[in-house]
C-alpha positions as CSV (number, residue, x, y, z in Angstrom):
1,X,0.0,0.0,0.1
2,X,1.5,3.5,-0.9
3,X,2.0,5.8,2.1
4,X,-0.2,8.8,2.6
5,X,2.3,11.3,1.3
6,X,2.0,9.6,-2.1
7,X,-1.7,9.3,-2.0
8,X,-2.1,13.0,-1.2
9,X,0.7,14.6,-3.2
10,X,-0.1,17.4,-5.6
11,X,1.3,15.8,-8.8
12,X,-0.4,17.6,-11.7
13,X,1.7,20.2,-13.6
14,X,-0.9,22.8,-14.8
15,X,-3.1,22.7,-17.9
16,X,-2.2,20.6,-20.8
17,X,-5.0,22.0,-22.9
18,X,-8.5,23.5,-22.6
19,X,-10.7,22.5,-25.7
20,X,-13.7,24.1,-27.2
21,X,-15.8,23.6,-30.4
22,X,-15.7,26.2,-33.1
23,X,-18.0,26.8,-36.3
24,X,-15.7,29.4,-37.7
25,X,-12.0,28.1,-37.7
26,X,-10.7,30.8,-40.0
27,X,-11.8,33.6,-37.5
28,X,-10.6,31.5,-34.7
29,X,-7.1,31.4,-36.2
30,X,-7.2,35.1,-37.0
31,X,-8.0,35.9,-33.3
32,X,-5.7,33.6,-31.5
33,X,-2.7,33.3,-34.1
34,X,-2.8,36.6,-35.9
35,X,-4.2,39.0,-33.3
36,X,-2.9,37.6,-30.0
37,X,0.2,35.9,-31.7
38,X,-0.3,32.5,-30.1
39,X,1.4,30.1,-32.4
40,X,-0.4,27.0,-33.9
41,X,1.6,24.0,-32.4
42,X,-0.4,20.9,-33.2
43,X,-3.3,19.6,-35.1
44,X,-5.1,16.3,-35.5
45,X,-7.0,15.4,-38.6
46,X,-9.6,12.7,-37.8
47,X,-11.6,10.7,-40.5
48,X,-14.0,7.9,-39.7
49,X,-13.5,8.4,-36.0
50,X,-15.8,7.0,-33.4
51,X,-19.4,6.0,-34.0
52,X,-20.8,5.7,-37.5
53,X,-22.5,9.0,-37.3
54,X,-19.5,10.9,-36.0
55,X,-18.3,13.6,-38.5
56,X,-14.9,14.1,-39.7
57,X,-13.1,16.8,-37.7
58,X,-9.9,18.7,-37.1
59,X,-8.6,19.3,-33.6
60,X,-6.0,22.2,-33.5
61,X,-4.0,23.7,-30.8
62,X,-2.4,27.2,-29.9
63,X,0.5,27.7,-27.6
64,X,-0.5,30.0,-24.6
65,X,2.8,29.8,-22.8
66,X,4.2,27.7,-20.0
67,X,3.6,24.4,-22.0
68,X,-0.1,25.1,-22.0
69,X,-2.5,25.2,-24.9
70,X,-5.9,26.2,-26.0
71,X,-7.5,23.9,-28.5
72,X,-10.6,23.8,-30.8
73,X,-12.6,21.2,-32.6
74,X,-14.2,21.9,-36.1
75,X,-16.6,19.3,-37.3
76,X,-17.1,19.2,-41.0
77,X,-20.7,19.5,-42.2
78,X,-22.1,20.3,-38.8
79,X,-24.6,23.1,-39.0
80,X,-24.5,25.6,-36.1
81,X,-28.2,25.3,-35.8
82,X,-27.8,21.7,-34.8
83,X,-26.0,22.9,-31.6
84,X,-28.1,25.8,-30.8
85,X,-31.2,27.3,-32.6
86,X,-30.8,31.0,-32.8
87,X,-34.5,31.6,-32.8
88,X,-34.8,30.1,-29.4
89,X,-31.7,31.5,-27.7
90,X,-30.2,34.9,-27.6
91,X,-27.1,34.7,-25.3
92,X,-24.0,32.6,-25.0
93,X,-21.6,31.0,-27.4
94,X,-21.4,28.2,-29.9
95,X,-21.2,25.7,-27.2
96,X,-23.9,26.9,-24.7
97,X,-26.9,29.1,-25.5
98,X,-29.1,30.8,-22.9
99,X,-32.5,32.4,-22.9
100,X,-32.8,36.1,-23.0
101,X,-33.9,36.2,-19.2
102,X,-30.6,34.5,-17.9
103,X,-28.5,37.2,-16.3
104,X,-25.4,38.4,-18.2
105,X,-23.2,37.8,-15.1
106,X,-24.2,34.0,-15.2
107,X,-23.4,33.8,-18.9
108,X,-20.1,35.5,-18.6
109,X,-18.9,33.5,-15.5
110,X,-17.7,30.7,-17.8
111,X,-14.5,32.1,-19.3
112,X,-10.8,31.3,-20.0
113,X,-8.2,33.4,-18.2
114,X,-4.6,33.6,-19.5
115,X,-1.8,34.8,-17.3
116,X,0.8,37.5,-18.1
117,X,3.5,38.6,-15.8
118,X,3.4,42.4,-16.0
119,X,1.3,45.6,-16.7
120,X,3.5,46.1,-19.7
121,X,2.4,42.6,-21.0
122,X,-1.2,43.2,-20.2
123,X,-1.3,46.6,-22.0
124,X,0.4,45.0,-25.1
125,X,-2.3,42.6,-25.4
126,X,-4.9,45.3,-24.9
127,X,-3.3,47.2,-27.8
128,X,-3.4,44.1,-30.0
129,X,-7.0,43.5,-29.3
130,X,-8.0,47.2,-29.7
131,X,-6.4,47.1,-33.2
132,X,-8.4,44.1,-34.2
133,X,-12.0,43.1,-34.8
134,X,-12.2,42.0,-31.2
135,X,-11.4,45.1,-29.1
136,X,-11.0,45.0,-25.3
137,X,-14.5,45.1,-23.7
138,X,-13.5,45.7,-20.0
139,X,-10.3,46.4,-18.0
140,X,-10.9,45.8,-14.3
141,X,-8.8,45.7,-11.1
142,X,-10.4,43.3,-8.7
143,X,-8.6,42.5,-5.4
144,X,-5.4,40.7,-6.4
145,X,-5.4,40.9,-10.2
146,X,-6.0,43.3,-13.1
147,X,-7.7,41.9,-16.2
148,X,-8.8,42.7,-19.7
149,X,-11.8,40.9,-21.3
150,X,-13.2,40.3,-24.8
151,X,-15.1,37.7,-26.6
152,X,-13.5,35.5,-29.3
153,X,-15.2,34.9,-32.7
154,X,-17.0,31.9,-31.1
155,X,-18.5,34.0,-28.4
156,X,-16.3,32.6,-25.6
157,X,-15.2,35.2,-23.0
158,X,-11.4,35.4,-22.9
159,X,-9.6,37.1,-19.9
160,X,-5.9,38.2,-19.9
161,X,-4.8,38.8,-16.4
162,X,-1.9,39.9,-14.2
163,X,-1.2,39.6,-10.5
164,X,-1.2,42.9,-8.5
165,X,0.5,41.3,-5.6
166,X,1.5,37.9,-4.4
167,X,-1.2,35.8,-2.6
168,X,-0.1,35.3,1.0
169,X,-0.2,31.9,2.9
170,X,-2.8,33.5,5.1
171,X,-5.1,34.0,2.0
172,X,-4.6,30.4,1.1
173,X,-5.8,29.3,4.5
174,X,-8.7,31.7,4.3
175,X,-9.6,30.1,0.9
176,X,-9.7,26.7,2.5
177,X,-12.0,27.7,5.3
178,X,-14.2,29.6,2.8
179,X,-14.7,26.7,0.5
180,X,-15.2,24.2,3.3
181,X,-17.8,26.4,4.6
182,X,-19.4,26.8,1.2
183,X,-19.6,23.0,0.6
184,X,-21.3,22.5,3.9
185,X,-23.8,25.4,3.4
186,X,-24.7,24.4,-0.2
187,X,-25.3,20.8,0.9
188,X,-28.0,22.1,3.3
189,X,-31.3,23.9,2.8
190,X,-31.5,27.6,1.5
191,X,-27.8,28.3,1.2
192,X,-26.8,32.1,1.6
193,X,-23.7,34.2,1.9
194,X,-24.8,34.9,5.5
195,X,-24.9,31.2,6.4
196,X,-21.4,30.7,4.8
197,X,-19.9,33.5,6.7
198,X,-21.5,32.2,10.0
199,X,-20.2,28.6,9.3
200,X,-16.7,30.0,8.3
201,X,-16.6,32.0,11.7
202,X,-17.4,28.7,13.6
203,X,-14.6,26.9,11.7
204,X,-12.1,29.7,12.7
205,X,-13.2,29.3,16.4
206,X,-12.9,25.5,16.2
207,X,-9.5,25.5,14.7
208,X,-7.8,28.7,16.1
209,X,-6.0,26.9,18.9
210,X,-4.1,24.8,16.4
211,X,-2.8,27.9,14.6
212,X,-0.7,28.9,17.7
213,X,1.7,26.0,17.0
214,X,4.4,26.6,14.4
215,X,3.4,25.1,11.1
216,X,5.1,25.4,7.7
217,X,2.4,23.4,6.0
218,X,-0.9,25.3,6.3
219,X,-2.9,22.4,4.9
220,X,-2.0,20.5,8.2
221,X,-4.0,22.9,10.3
222,X,-7.2,22.7,8.2
223,X,-7.6,19.0,8.4
């Protein structure tokens, strides 16, 4: 039997790739390769793949740095109306459509955020976007990050973000307590932010004594 350190070790190394469907591969290439300057690094051409009714497709990848990639599927002969009927839906993207009464904040919550190291880099990507067919829609500072936002040709929201300051170990501990309280509250009836904050305060009181002892691994005091 492996020991606990092997069973609980954090062994992944970031994102290999995030993948999305596209109905407009040419515009997708213009946005990611020609505007943002993310190189095309891999493609897969698949014919006769999968079940009998599965269309031929191409799966293509862009390098977004740090050995991470964003990828797209284009399915030959697939009408966009098969995936979403524009007459019935008004918001969203080629992957997920929403009715007109769905709040914009909910629609936009699903997005891809790409990291840069500096304000100079962030502003350079803003310049590239603003000189393209997909200009920056928002530039926002929120707590520990500053971000710019736009939508790509498929309707996906894309964020480019930089850190305003390092995240501290104390904030990591706060996040652990917040998420533990969130999971407990949402498992119960009528979850609310007030209930989450109450439960988080209870967890702090329950565990405060353990924080007096020196600890280099903050995960030890949250378990």
